[in-house]
N, CA and C atoms of all chains as a GROMACS GRO file, in nm:
protein
  591
    1MET      N    1   4.851 -12.357  -7.518
    1MET     CA    2   4.742 -12.294  -7.479
    1MET      C    3   4.713 -12.385  -7.331
    2VAL      N    4   4.631 -12.297  -7.263
    2VAL     CA    5   4.607 -12.388  -7.125
    2VAL      C    6   4.517 -12.485  -7.146
    3PRO      N    7   4.490 -12.605  -7.128
    3PRO     CA    8   4.356 -12.676  -7.143
    3PRO      C    9   4.269 -12.628  -7.076
    4PRO      N   10   4.121 -12.620  -7.128
    4PRO     CA   11   4.012 -12.572  -7.061
    4PRO      C   12   3.968 -12.649  -6.923
    5VAL      N   13   3.920 -12.559  -6.830
    5VAL     CA   14   3.937 -12.665  -6.681
    5VAL      C   15   3.813 -12.734  -6.669
    6GLN      N   16   3.812 -12.826  -6.586
    6GLN     CA   17   3.626 -12.894  -6.605
    6GLN      C   18   3.583 -12.814  -6.522
    7VAL      N   19   3.462 -12.768  -6.520
    7VAL     CA   20   3.427 -12.709  -6.402
    7VAL      C   21   3.299 -12.784  -6.319
    8SER      N   22   3.307 -12.765  -6.190
    8SER     CA   23   3.237 -12.850  -6.142
    8SER      C   24   3.078 -12.818  -6.139
    9PRO      N   25   3.021 -12.930  -6.141
    9PRO     CA   26   2.899 -12.922  -6.156
    9PRO      C   27   2.773 -12.824  -6.082
   10LEU      N   28   2.829 -12.815  -5.976
   10LEU     CA   29   2.744 -12.760  -5.836
   10LEU      C   30   2.801 -12.575  -5.920
   11ILE      N   31   2.879 -12.571  -5.935
   11ILE     CA   32   2.915 -12.415  -5.992
   11ILE      C   33   2.819 -12.403  -6.121
   12LYS      N   34   2.823 -12.475  -6.235
   12LYS     CA   35   2.748 -12.466  -6.335
   12LYS      C   36   2.612 -12.442  -6.308
   13PHE      N   37   2.569 -12.530  -6.254
   13PHE     CA   38   2.433 -12.561  -6.182
   13PHE      C   39   2.347 -12.381  -6.149
   14ALA      N   40   2.453 -12.363  -6.037
   14ALA     CA   41   2.432 -12.216  -5.952
   14ALA      C   42   2.484 -12.114  -6.089
   15ARG      N   43   2.562 -12.088  -6.149
   15ARG     CA   44   2.549 -12.020  -6.221
   15ARG      C   45   2.410 -11.994  -6.341
   16TYR      N   46   2.381 -12.092  -6.388
   16TYR     CA   47   2.292 -12.105  -6.485
   16TYR      C   48   2.124 -12.083  -6.412
   17SER      N   49   2.131 -12.103  -6.273
   17SER     CA   50   2.003 -12.089  -6.201
   17SER      C   51   2.023 -11.940  -6.177
   18ALA      N   52   2.108 -11.896  -6.134
   18ALA     CA   53   2.168 -11.756  -6.103
   18ALA      C   54   2.091 -11.639  -6.233
   19LEU      N   55   2.140 -11.720  -6.328
   19LEU     CA   56   2.082 -11.641  -6.446
   19LEU      C   57   1.966 -11.602  -6.486
   20LEU      N   58   1.895 -11.720  -6.455
   20LEU     CA   59   1.743 -11.775  -6.470
   20LEU      C   60   1.677 -11.683  -6.378
   21LEU      N   61   1.696 -11.694  -6.270
   21LEU     CA   62   1.667 -11.573  -6.128
   21LEU      C   63   1.681 -11.453  -6.167
   22GLY      N   64   1.796 -11.402  -6.232
   22GLY     CA   65   1.780 -11.286  -6.266
   22GLY      C   66   1.706 -11.247  -6.374
   23ILE      N   67   1.694 -11.336  -6.452
   23ILE     CA   68   1.591 -11.284  -6.585
   23ILE      C   69   1.478 -11.272  -6.501
   24THR      N   70   1.422 -11.352  -6.458
   24THR     CA   71   1.285 -11.337  -6.394
   24THR      C   72   1.301 -11.231  -6.300
   25TYR      N   73   1.382 -11.180  -6.210
   25TYR     CA   74   1.356 -11.103  -6.115
   25TYR      C   75   1.349 -10.973  -6.188
   26GLY      N   76   1.427 -10.928  -6.279
   26GLY     CA   77   1.452 -10.837  -6.383
   26GLY      C   78   1.310 -10.791  -6.456
   27SER      N   79   1.248 -10.960  -6.514
   27SER     CA   80   1.114 -10.846  -6.620
   27SER      C   81   1.032 -10.885  -6.444
   28ILE      N   82   1.017 -10.933  -6.347
   28ILE     CA   83   0.905 -10.888  -6.277
   28ILE      C   84   0.911 -10.768  -6.228
   29ARG      N   85   1.027 -10.710  -6.180
   29ARG     CA   86   1.022 -10.568  -6.120
   29ARG      C   87   1.033 -10.469  -6.262
   30PHE      N   88   1.028 -10.513  -6.371
   30PHE     CA   89   1.022 -10.406  -6.464
   30PHE      C   90   0.877 -10.407  -6.472
   31SER      N   91   0.790 -10.496  -6.504
   31SER     CA   92   0.644 -10.482  -6.513
   31SER      C   93   0.598 -10.423  -6.371
   32TYR      N   94   0.661 -10.407  -6.220
   32TYR     CA   95   0.581 -10.351  -6.146
   32TYR      C   96   0.613 -10.227  -6.145
   33LEU      N   97   0.749 -10.173  -6.194
   33LEU     CA   98   0.781 -10.038  -6.244
   33LEU      C   99   0.719  -9.973  -6.327
   34LYS      N  100   0.688 -10.038  -6.441
   34LYS     CA  101   0.617  -9.964  -6.564
   34LYS      C  102   0.517  -9.883  -6.531
   35PRO      N  103   0.399  -9.934  -6.474
   35PRO     CA  104   0.272  -9.833  -6.467
   35PRO      C  105   0.308  -9.707  -6.380
   36TYR      N  106   0.426  -9.728  -6.273
   36TYR     CA  107   0.456  -9.585  -6.200
   36TYR      C  108   0.523  -9.502  -6.307
   37GLY      N  109   0.604  -9.556  -6.381
   37GLY     CA  110   0.689  -9.429  -6.501
   37GLY      C  111   0.593  -9.383  -6.577
   38GLU      N  112   0.446  -9.470  -6.623
   38GLU     CA  113   0.351  -9.406  -6.705
   38GLU      C  114   0.286  -9.288  -6.674
   39GLU      N  115   0.239  -9.328  -6.504
   39GLU     CA  116   0.216  -9.238  -6.422
   39GLU      C  117   0.293  -9.103  -6.398
   40ASP      N  118   0.434  -9.098  -6.398
   40ASP     CA  119   0.503  -9.005  -6.363
   40ASP      C  120   0.511  -8.892  -6.523
   41ARG      N  121   0.496  -8.998  -6.635
   41ARG     CA  122   0.512  -8.916  -6.756
   41ARG      C  123   0.402  -8.838  -6.791
   42ARG      N  124   0.268  -8.917  -6.744
   42ARG     CA  125   0.188  -8.834  -6.796
   42ARG      C  126   0.182  -8.715  -6.673
   43ARG      N  127   0.181  -8.714  -6.554
   43ARG     CA  128   0.167  -8.633  -6.459
   43ARG      C  129   0.238  -8.492  -6.508
   44GLU      N  130   0.374  -8.527  -6.580
   44GLU     CA  131   0.486  -8.440  -6.619
   44GLU      C  132   0.404  -8.379  -6.714
   45ALA      N  133   0.352  -8.444  -6.837
   45ALA     CA  134   0.289  -8.392  -6.962
   45ALA      C  135   0.179  -8.294  -6.930
   46GLU      N  136   0.116  -8.325  -6.803
   46GLU     CA  137   0.004  -8.244  -6.735
   46GLU      C  138   0.052  -8.141  -6.713
   47GLU      N  139   0.126  -8.158  -6.620
   47GLU     CA  140   0.219  -7.998  -6.528
   47GLU      C  141   0.252  -7.910  -6.646
   48LYS      N  142   0.351  -7.961  -6.744
   48LYS     CA  143   0.399  -7.883  -6.864
   48LYS      C  144   0.275  -7.817  -6.923
   49LYS      N  145   0.131  -7.886  -6.949
   49LYS     CA  146   0.058  -7.839  -7.040
   49LYS      C  147   0.004  -7.690  -6.958
   50GLN      N  148   0.009  -7.722  -6.830
   50GLN     CA  149  -0.071  -7.608  -6.726
   50GLN      C  150   0.029  -7.506  -6.725
   51GLN      N  151   0.146  -7.572  -6.735
   51GLN     CA  152   0.254  -7.458  -6.715
   51GLN      C  153   0.273  -7.336  -6.821
   52GLU      N  154   0.256  -7.425  -6.972
   52GLU     CA  155   0.231  -7.353  -7.097
   52GLU      C  156   0.146  -7.253  -7.097
   53GLU      N  157   0.003  -7.298  -7.064
   53GLU     CA  158  -0.093  -7.250  -7.015
   53GLU      C  159  -0.056  -7.099  -6.965
   54ALA      N  160  -0.035  -7.127  -6.839
   54ALA     CA  161  -0.037  -7.001  -6.756
   54ALA      C  162   0.083  -6.900  -6.831
   55ALA      N  163   0.215  -6.997  -6.892
   55ALA     CA  164   0.280  -6.873  -6.970
   55ALA      C  165   0.203  -6.805  -7.093
   56ARG      N  166   0.125  -6.855  -7.134
   56ARG     CA  167   0.042  -6.786  -7.267
   56ARG      C  168  -0.033  -6.705  -7.208
   57ILE      N  169  -0.130  -6.700  -7.111
   57ILE     CA  170  -0.198  -6.627  -7.034
   57ILE      C  171  -0.125  -6.506  -6.984
   58ALA      N  172  -0.019  -6.498  -6.909
   58ALA     CA  173   0.062  -6.430  -6.888
   58ALA      C  174   0.123  -6.337  -6.982
   59LYS      N  175   0.123  -6.406  -7.077
   59LYS     CA  176   0.210  -6.313  -7.227
   59LYS      C  177   0.120  -6.207  -7.279
   60GLU      N  178  -0.042  -6.286  -7.279
   60GLU     CA  179  -0.126  -6.221  -7.345
   60GLU      C  180  -0.180  -6.090  -7.233
   61LEU      N  181  -0.160  -6.103  -7.118
   61LEU     CA  182  -0.177  -5.987  -7.023
   61LEU      C  183  -0.083  -5.892  -7.062
   62GLU      N  184   0.051  -5.930  -7.032
   62GLU     CA  185   0.147  -5.836  -7.108
   62GLU      C  186   0.163  -5.794  -7.217
   63ALA      N  187   0.069  -5.815  -7.307
   63ALA     CA  188   0.064  -5.767  -7.426
   63ALA      C  189  -0.069  -5.663  -7.450
   64GLN      N  190  -0.095  -5.680  -7.358
   64GLN     CA  191  -0.272  -5.628  -7.344
   64GLN      C  192  -0.254  -5.467  -7.268
   65GLU      N  193  -0.155  -5.481  -7.133
   65GLU     CA  194  -0.146  -5.373  -7.097
   65GLU      C  195  -0.028  -5.243  -7.126
   66ASP      N  196  -0.125  -5.148  -7.138
   66ASP     CA  197  -0.055  -5.010  -7.231
   66ASP      C  198   0.057  -4.918  -7.101
   67THR      N  199   0.164  -4.939  -7.082
   67THR     CA  200   0.243  -4.886  -6.988
   67THR      C  201   0.316  -4.804  -7.066
   68ILE      N  202   0.380  -4.677  -6.987
   68ILE     CA  203   0.488  -4.622  -7.100
   68ILE      C  204   0.610  -4.690  -7.036
   69LEU      N  205   0.613  -4.769  -6.989
   69LEU     CA  206   0.754  -4.829  -6.922
   69LEU      C  207   0.806  -4.916  -7.009
   70LYS      N  208   0.747  -4.944  -7.135
   70LYS     CA  209   0.795  -5.027  -7.244
   70LYS      C  210   0.833  -4.957  -7.336
   71MET      N  211   4.410 -10.713 -10.989
   71MET     CA  212   4.353 -10.715 -10.910
   71MET      C  213   4.303 -10.866 -10.880
   72SER      N  214   4.300 -10.948 -10.734
   72SER     CA  215   4.262 -11.094 -10.738
   72SER      C  216   4.119 -11.042 -10.727
   73GLY      N  217   4.026 -11.095 -10.844
   73GLY     CA  218   3.875 -11.070 -10.803
   73GLY      C  219   3.856 -11.220 -10.807
   74CYS      N  220   3.707 -11.235 -10.878
   74CYS     CA  221   3.668 -11.391 -10.889
   74CYS      C  222   3.680 -11.466 -10.986
   75HIS      N  223   3.736 -11.555 -10.936
   75HIS     CA  224   3.804 -11.626 -11.056
   75HIS      C  225   3.724 -11.758 -11.121
   76GLY      N  226   3.614 -11.739 -11.010
   76GLY     CA  227   3.534 -11.867 -11.100
   76GLY      C  228   3.525 -11.999 -11.032
   77HIS      N  229   3.444 -12.093 -11.070
   77HIS     CA  230   3.446 -12.227 -11.003
   77HIS      C  231   3.556 -12.320 -11.008
   78GLY      N  232   3.628 -12.325 -11.147
   78GLY     CA  233   3.710 -12.468 -11.151
   78GLY      C  234   3.819 -12.406 -11.117
   79ASP      N  235   3.866 -12.306 -11.088
   79ASP     CA  236   4.028 -12.273 -11.074
   79ASP      C  237   4.069 -12.314 -10.951
   80ALA      N  238   4.240 -12.306 -10.965
   80ALA     CA  239   4.299 -12.345 -10.812
   80ALA      C  240   4.270 -12.288 -10.728
   81VAL      N  241   4.258 -12.387 -10.625
   81VAL     CA  242   4.247 -12.276 -10.480
   81VAL      C  243   4.348 -12.184 -10.436
   82THR      N  244   4.471 -12.270 -10.459
   82THR     CA  245   4.609 -12.208 -10.381
   82THR      C  246   4.655 -12.067 -10.486
   83ARG      N  247   4.654 -11.968 -10.465
   83ARG     CA  248   4.740 -11.864 -10.537
   83ARG      C  249   4.852 -11.803 -10.452
   84ARG      N  250   4.926 -11.776 -10.520
   84ARG     CA  251   5.032 -11.728 -10.451
   84ARG      C  252   4.979 -11.591 -10.406
   85THR      N  253   5.012 -11.559 -10.244
   85THR     CA  254   4.961 -11.444 -10.202
   85THR      C  255   5.070 -11.354 -10.207
   86GLY      N  256   5.046 -11.245 -10.300
   86GLY     CA  257   5.158 -11.115 -10.288
   86GLY      C  258   5.146 -11.044 -10.158
   87ALA      N  259   5.225 -10.881 -10.177
   87ALA     CA  260   5.253 -10.852 -10.068
   87ALA      C  261   5.140 -10.747 -10.050
   88GLY      N  262   5.061 -10.728 -10.148
   88GLY     CA  263   4.981 -10.634 -10.154
   88GLY      C  264   4.814 -10.694 -10.176
   89ASP      N  265   4.819 -10.849 -10.128
   89ASP     CA  266   4.671 -10.884 -10.196
   89ASP      C  267   4.592 -10.870 -10.038
   90GLN      N  268   4.492 -10.885 -10.118
   90GLN     CA  269   4.345 -10.849 -10.003
   90GLN      C  270   4.305 -10.966  -9.985
   91ASP      N  271   4.249 -11.030  -9.828
   91ASP     CA  272   4.196 -11.147  -9.847
   91ASP      C  273   4.031 -11.127  -9.856
   92TYR      N  274   3.991 -11.206  -9.964
   92TYR     CA  275   3.863 -11.163  -9.980
   92TYR      C  276   3.754 -11.265  -9.940
   93GLY      N  277   3.794 -11.336  -9.829
   93GLY     CA  278   3.721 -11.411  -9.772
   93GLY      C  279   3.690 -11.546  -9.802
   94ASN      N  280   3.641 -11.542  -9.941
   94ASN     CA  281   3.621 -11.663 -10.021
   94ASN      C  282   3.723 -11.732 -10.090
   95GLN      N  283   3.873 -11.690 -10.083
   95GLN     CA  284   3.960 -11.693 -10.176
   95GLN      C  285   3.892 -11.727 -10.336
   96GLY      N  286   3.789 -11.630 -10.360
   96GLY     CA  287   3.806 -11.621 -10.540
   96GLY      C  288   3.714 -11.730 -10.534
   97ARG      N  289   3.657 -11.838 -10.473
   97ARG     CA  290   3.530 -11.888 -10.518
   97ARG      C  291   3.427 -11.840 -10.506
   98SER      N  292   3.313 -11.875 -10.569
   98SER     CA  293   3.210 -11.835 -10.542
   98SER      C  294   3.129 -11.904 -10.406
   99PRO      N  295   3.066 -11.824 -10.304
   99PRO     CA  296   3.002 -11.850 -10.208
   99PRO      C  297   2.928 -11.984 -10.209
  100LYS      N  298   2.827 -12.020 -10.328
  100LYS     CA  299   2.718 -12.147 -10.312
  100LYS      C  300   2.735 -12.174 -10.458
  101PRO      N  301   2.751 -12.299 -10.520
  101PRO     CA  302   2.769 -12.343 -10.658
  101PRO      C  303   2.686 -12.296 -10.738
  102GLY      N  304   2.555 -12.245 -10.755
  102GLY     CA  305   2.463 -12.192 -10.820
  102GLY      C  306   2.459 -12.064 -10.868
  103LEU      N  307   2.537 -11.987 -10.766
  103LEU     CA  308   2.506 -11.829 -10.759
  103LEU      C  309   2.624 -11.775 -10.847
  104PRO      N  310   2.586 -11.625 -10.874
  104PRO     CA  311   2.708 -11.590 -10.951
  104PRO      C  312   2.830 -11.550 -10.850
  105CYS      N  313   2.953 -11.568 -10.912
  105CYS     CA  314   3.021 -11.518 -10.826
  105CYS      C  315   3.045 -11.400 -10.776
  106VAL      N  316   3.057 -11.349 -10.675
  106VAL     CA  317   3.108 -11.231 -10.604
  106VAL      C  318   3.215 -11.265 -10.495
  107ALA      N  319   3.271 -11.128 -10.538
  107ALA     CA  320   3.429 -11.105 -10.449
  107ALA      C  321   3.348 -11.018 -10.287
  108PRO      N  322   3.375 -11.105 -10.207
  108PRO     CA  323   3.341 -11.006 -10.081
  108PRO      C  324   3.450 -10.976 -10.050
  109ARG      N  325   3.437 -10.825  -9.976
  109ARG     CA  326   3.553 -10.771  -9.901
  109ARG      C  327   3.544 -10.811  -9.742
  110SER      N  328   3.639 -10.906  -9.703
  110SER     CA  329   3.604 -10.887  -9.550
  110SER      C  330   3.677 -10.797  -9.484
  111PRO      N  331   3.624 -10.722  -9.409
  111PRO     CA  332   3.680 -10.655  -9.336
  111PRO      C  333   3.760 -10.657  -9.211
  112ALA      N  334   3.882 -10.566  -9.196
  112ALA     CA  335   3.988 -10.604  -9.073
  112ALA      C  336   3.933 -10.656  -8.917
  113THR      N  337   3.802 -10.622  -8.949
  113THR     CA  338   3.752 -10.683  -8.797
  113THR      C  339   3.744 -10.834  -8.796
  114ILE      N  340   3.689 -10.899  -8.889
  114ILE     CA  341   3.662 -11.021  -8.911
  114ILE      C  342   3.806 -11.114  -8.881
  115ASN      N  343   3.919 -11.019  -8.985
  115ASN     CA  344   4.013 -11.091  -8.991
  115ASN      C  345   4.071 -11.112  -8.852
  116TYR      N  346   4.039 -11.010  -8.766
  116TYR     CA  347   4.108 -10.978  -8.627
  116TYR      C  348   4.015 -11.093  -8.528
  117SER      N  349   3.906 -11.092  -8.528
  117SER     CA  350   3.808 -11.127  -8.460
  117SER      C  351   3.828 -11.296  -8.482
  118ARG      N  352   3.855 -11.348  -8.586
  118ARG     CA  353   3.810 -11.479  -8.603
  118ARG      C  354   3.897 -11.585  -8.547
  119PRO      N  355   4.025 -11.558  -8.512
  119PRO     CA  356   4.137 -11.648  -8.412
  119PRO      C  357   4.072 -11.594  -8.268
  120ARG      N  358   4.049 -11.521  -8.216
  120ARG     CA  359   4.000 -11.522  -8.116
  120ARG      C  360   3.847 -11.570  -8.041
  121LEU      N  361   3.788 -11.535  -8.180
  121LEU     CA  362   3.659 -11.630  -8.160
  121LEU      C  363   3.694 -11.761  -8.172
  122ALA      N  364   3.792 -11.828  -8.219
  122ALA     CA  365   3.794 -11.972  -8.204
  122ALA      C  366   3.887 -12.020  -8.076
  123THR      N  367   3.906 -11.894  -8.042
  123THR     CA  368   3.994 -11.971  -7.875
  123THR      C  369   3.862 -11.949  -7.770
  124PHE      N  370   3.805 -11.838  -7.804
  124PHE     CA  371   3.700 -11.822  -7.717
  124PHE      C  372   3.581 -11.969  -7.717
  125TRP      N  373   3.567 -12.011  -7.830
  125TRP     CA  374   3.472 -12.119  -7.835
  125TRP      C  375   3.558 -12.203  -7.801
  126TYR      N  376   3.668 -12.237  -7.788
  126TYR     CA  377   3.784 -12.358  -7.760
  126TYR      C  378   3.750 -12.366  -7.603
  127TYR      N  379   3.748 -12.253  -7.518
  127TYR     CA  380   3.732 -12.276  -7.373
  127TYR      C  381   3.578 -12.252  -7.343
  128ALA      N  382   3.506 -12.186  -7.408
  128ALA     CA  383   3.338 -12.208  -7.353
  128ALA      C  384   3.284 -12.338  -7.393
  129ARG      N  385   3.342 -12.413  -7.495
  129ARG     CA  386   3.249 -12.516  -7.508
  129ARG      C  387   3.286 -12.623  -7.401
  130VAL      N  388   3.382 -12.621  -7.285
  130VAL     CA  389   3.392 -12.699  -7.217
  130VAL      C  390   3.396 -12.614  -7.068
  131GLU      N  391   3.383 -12.527  -7.050
  131GLU     CA  392   3.387 -12.455  -6.925
  131GLU      C  393   3.253 -12.369  -6.932
  132LEU      N  394   3.156 -12.305  -7.027
  132LEU     CA  395   3.060 -12.250  -7.018
  132LEU      C  396   2.910 -12.285  -7.075
  133THR      N  397   2.943 -12.416  -7.059
  133THR     CA  398   2.812 -12.502  -7.107
  133THR      C  399   2.725 -12.510  -7.026
  134PRO      N  400   2.593 -12.495  -7.031
  134PRO     CA  401   2.489 -12.525  -6.909
  134PRO      C  402   2.513 -12.661  -6.890
  135PRO      N  403   2.456 -12.708  -6.757
  135PRO     CA  404   2.497 -12.854  -6.676
  135PRO      C  405   2.375 -12.935  -6.752
  136ASN      N  406   2.430 -13.072  -6.784
  136ASN     CA  407   2.324 -13.189  -6.851
  136ASN      C  408   2.254 -13.227  -6.716
  137PRO      N  409   2.158 -13.282  -6.759
  137PRO     CA  410   2.061 -13.325  -6.694
  137PRO      C  411   2.108 -13.448  -6.606
  138ALA      N  412   2.213 -13.498  -6.664
  138ALA     CA  413   2.331 -13.596  -6.556
  138ALA      C  414   2.408 -13.518  -6.444
  139GLU      N  415   2.402 -13.374  -6.477
  139GLU     CA  416   2.485 -13.346  -6.356
  139GLU      C  417   2.425 -13.278  -6.257
  140ILE      N  418   2.301 -13.262  -6.272
  140ILE     CA  419   2.198 -13.198  -6.188
  140ILE      C  420   2.223 -13.292  -6.049
  141PRO      N  421   2.228 -13.405  -6.011
  141PRO     CA  422   2.234 -13.479  -5.901
  141PRO      C  423   2.355 -13.425  -5.866
  142LYS      N  424   2.452 -13.421  -5.909
  142LYS     CA  425   2.592 -13.417  -5.879
  142LYS      C  426   2.601 -13.295  -5.784
  143ALA      N  427   2.524 -13.196  -5.898
  143ALA     CA  428   2.516 -13.047  -5.777
  143ALA      C  429   2.449 -13.056  -5.663
  144ILE      N  430   2.356 -13.142  -5.665
  144ILE     CA  431   2.256 -13.172  -5.541
  144ILE      C  432   2.367 -13.230  -5.457
  145GLU      N  433   2.448 -13.309  -5.472
  145GLU     CA  434   2.537 -13.390  -5.373
  145GLU      C  435   2.640 -13.297  -5.331
  146GLY      N  436   2.650 -13.192  -5.416
  146GLY     CA  437   2.743 -13.108  -5.373
  146GLY      C  438   2.698 -13.000  -5.258
  147ILE      N  439   2.592 -12.971  -5.325
  147ILE     CA  440   2.532 -12.880  -5.207
  147ILE      C  441   2.515 -12.950  -5.038
  148LYS      N  442   2.477 -13.070  -5.062
  148LYS     CA  443   2.476 -13.143  -4.943
  148LYS      C  444   2.615 -13.162  -4.877
  149GLY      N  445   2.733 -13.175  -4.957
  149GLY     CA  446   2.833 -13.191  -4.912
  149GLY      C  447   2.901 -13.058  -4.864
  150LEU      N  448   2.832 -12.946  -4.910
  150LEU     CA  449   2.874 -12.789  -4.817
  150LEU      C  450   2.834 -12.822  -4.701
  151MET      N  451   2.686 -12.866  -4.701
  151MET     CA  452   2.614 -12.840  -4.556
  151MET      C  453   2.677 -12.933  -4.450
  152GLN      N  454   2.698 -13.040  -4.483
  152GLN     CA  455   2.752 -13.110  -4.399
  152GLN      C  456   2.906 -13.080  -4.357
  153SER      N  457   3.005 -13.015  -4.437
  153SER     CA  458   3.104 -12.990  -4.391
  153SER      C  459   3.085 -12.845  -4.280
  154TYR      N  460   2.998 -12.777  -4.329
  154TYR     CA  461   2.949 -12.652  -4.239
  154TYR      C  462   2.891 -12.710  -4.102
  155LYS      N  463   2.834 -12.808  -4.093
  155LYS     CA  464   2.786 -12.858  -3.968
  155LYS      C  465   2.899 -12.914  -3.878
  156ARG      N  466   3.010 -12.969  -3.975
  156ARG     CA  467   3.116 -13.038  -3.883
  156ARG      C  468   3.214 -12.964  -3.851
  157GLY      N  469   3.179 -12.830  -3.883
  157GLY     CA  470   3.283 -12.756  -3.813
  157GLY      C  471   3.420 -12.715  -3.952
  158ARG      N  472   3.387 -12.743  -4.072
  158ARG     CA  473   3.498 -12.744  -4.124
  158ARG      C  474   3.532 -12.592  -4.180
  159LEU      N  475   3.452 -12.518  -4.113
  159LEU     CA  476   3.437 -12.353  -4.180
  159LEU      C  477   3.588 -12.322  -4.077
  160SER      N  478   3.606 -12.336  -3.957
  160SER     CA  479   3.765 -12.304  -3.895
  160SER      C  480   3.850 -12.354  -3.956
  161GLU      N  481   3.883 -12.465  -4.040
  161GLU     CA  482   3.976 -12.509  -4.097
  161GLU      C  483   4.014 -12.476  -4.220
  162LEU      N  484   3.934 -12.373  -4.272
  162LEU     CA  485   3.951 -12.311  -4.393
  162LEU      C  486   4.072 -12.214  -4.389
  163THR      N  487   4.160 -12.238  -4.474
  163THR     CA  488   4.269 -12.122  -4.508
  163THR      C  489   4.218 -12.006  -4.561
  164VAL      N  490   4.303 -11.911  -4.604
  164VAL     CA  491   4.246 -11.763  -4.637
  164VAL      C  492   4.242 -11.791  -4.779
  165ARG      N  493   4.345 -11.832  -4.810
  165ARG     CA  494   4.372 -11.890  -4.985
  165ARG      C  495   4.190 -11.939  -5.036
  166GLU      N  496   4.190 -12.071  -4.952
  166GLU     CA  497   4.071 -12.123  -4.992
  166GLU      C  498   3.908 -12.007  -4.980
  167ALA      N  499   3.924 -11.952  -4.895
  167ALA     CA  500   3.811 -11.844  -4.861
  167ALA      C  501   3.812 -11.763  -4.978
  168LEU      N  502   3.922 -11.715  -5.017
  168LEU     CA  503   3.944 -11.649  -5.126
  168LEU      C  504   3.892 -11.657  -5.267
  169ARG      N  505   3.933 -11.764  -5.303
  169ARG     CA  506   3.867 -11.883  -5.416
  169ARG      C  507   3.750 -11.872  -5.389
  170ASN      N  508   3.682 -11.923  -5.303
  170ASN     CA  509   3.546 -11.953  -5.290
  170ASN      C  510   3.509 -11.807  -5.316
  171GLY      N  511   3.529 -11.670  -5.260
  171GLY     CA  512   3.472 -11.570  -5.262
  171GLY      C  513   3.483 -11.559  -5.375
  172LEU      N  514   3.563 -11.579  -5.486
  172LEU     CA  515   3.579 -11.522  -5.629
  172LEU      C  516   3.461 -11.584  -5.683
  173VAL      N  517   3.486 -11.725  -5.670
  173VAL     CA  518   3.371 -11.809  -5.738
  173VAL      C  519   3.198 -11.742  -5.697
  174ALA      N  520   3.172 -11.718  -5.571
  174ALA     CA  521   3.063 -11.661  -5.545
  174ALA      C  522   3.048 -11.535  -5.603
  175THR      N  523   3.131 -11.430  -5.616
  175THR     CA  524   3.117 -11.328  -5.680
  175THR      C  525   3.066 -11.322  -5.838
  176GLU      N  526   3.162 -11.416  -5.877
  176GLU     CA  527   3.118 -11.473  -6.047
  176GLU      C  528   2.979 -11.509  -6.050
  177ILE      N  529   2.915 -11.613  -5.959
  177ILE     CA  530   2.789 -11.640  -5.960
  177ILE      C  531   2.699 -11.510  -5.958
  178LEU      N  532   2.747 -11.399  -5.832
  178LEU     CA  533   2.650 -11.305  -5.840
  178LEU      C  534   2.669 -11.210  -5.943
  179PHE      N  535   2.781 -11.217  -6.034
  179PHE     CA  536   2.738 -11.124  -6.190
  179PHE      C  537   2.695 -11.180  -6.243
  180TRP      N  538   2.670 -11.285  -6.270
  180TRP     CA  539   2.569 -11.426  -6.348
  180TRP      C  540   2.413 -11.389  -6.336
  181PHE      N  541   2.386 -11.327  -6.204
  181PHE     CA  542   2.248 -11.274  -6.156
  181PHE      C  543   2.220 -11.133  -6.235
  182TYR      N  544   2.350 -11.029  -6.202
  182TYR     CA  545   2.310 -10.889  -6.271
  182TYR      C  546   2.303 -10.948  -6.397
  183ILE      N  547   2.358 -10.968  -6.494
  183ILE     CA  548   2.356 -10.997  -6.594
  183ILE      C  549   2.208 -11.065  -6.638
  184GLY      N  550   2.169 -11.168  -6.571
  184GLY     CA  551   2.046 -11.214  -6.594
  184GLY      C  552   1.911 -11.075  -6.573
  185GLU      N  553   1.967 -10.993  -6.494
  185GLU     CA  554   1.862 -10.911  -6.426
  185GLU      C  555   1.873 -10.807  -6.578
  186CYS      N  556   2.001 -10.770  -6.629
  186CYS     CA  557   2.006 -10.684  -6.719
  186CYS      C  558   1.900 -10.758  -6.838
  187ILE      N  559   1.920 -10.887  -6.867
  187ILE     CA  560   1.836 -10.915  -6.983
  187ILE      C  561   1.698 -10.911  -6.944
  188GLY      N  562   1.656 -10.911  -6.807
  188GLY     CA  563   1.507 -10.956  -6.812
  188GLY      C  564   1.435 -10.818  -6.795
  189LYS      N  565   1.535 -10.661  -6.752
  189LYS     CA  566   1.447 -10.584  -6.769
  189LYS      C  567   1.506 -10.492  -6.923
  190GLY      N  568   1.583 -10.552  -7.029
  190GLY     CA  569   1.581 -10.489  -7.130
  190GLY      C  570   1.663 -10.373  -7.140
  191GLY      N  571   1.776 -10.355  -7.075
  191GLY     CA  572   1.826 -10.249  -7.096
  191GLY      C  573   1.965 -10.280  -6.998
  192LEU      N  574   2.088 -10.211  -7.025
  192LEU     CA  575   2.208 -10.241  -6.967
  192LEU      C  576   2.184 -10.140  -6.770
  193ILE      N  577   2.159 -10.005  -6.816
  193ILE     CA  578   2.151  -9.936  -6.697
  193ILE      C  579   2.022  -9.861  -6.689
  194GLY      N  580   1.989  -9.933  -6.582
  194GLY     CA  581   1.808  -9.889  -6.531
  194GLY      C  582   1.756  -9.956  -6.590
  195TYR      N  583   1.594  -9.917  -6.518
  195TYR     CA  584   1.488  -9.944  -6.556
  195TYR      C  585   1.409  -9.838  -6.686
  196ASN      N  586   1.409  -9.878  -6.823
  196ASN     CA  587   1.327  -9.751  -6.884
  196ASN      C  588   1.207  -9.810  -6.892
  197VAL      N  589   1.115  -9.739  -6.781
  197VAL     CA  590   1.000  -9.737  -6.785
  197VAL      C  591   0.933  -9.596  -6.846
   0.00000   0.00000   0.00000
């Protein structure tokens, strides 16, 4: 087997500092984006509820009217 | 079938053609426990030598820097800046530049892996 190569300390330092920076960046961005995600989900749920309400009302109206077309 | 033989039996047994490797070679895992015959799946048999080669290289190449190596790293950065000031950039061969580009790309990949760990997912932020 090829013997393992001795990596220079600069590269090792750069690698692990990049890893740490990435972890902090990911967690910071996640905590920044989390309220927006919750807002989106809340708004979607509200809109869905309103749409269901409108559909229910439309169905009731349709059931009430008596035409000979149906 | 080769089951669990107990504690004091001979360790070496002739392996026949249809023998299965039960991982513990028929011995009990700990002296006080009852003898069990675990069945080691093919994945363990497949991955064990590869894991060994991985550790063989990772223990030298992938370890984090010691506290003693950090001054050397800082010296390396200073050396890079000095060589940039002296205009060594024009003396760079394309091969060297490609090699440095590969190293820089690998460091960038470590950043992305860190971001994946920080955001808790592989693709996208699961908000």
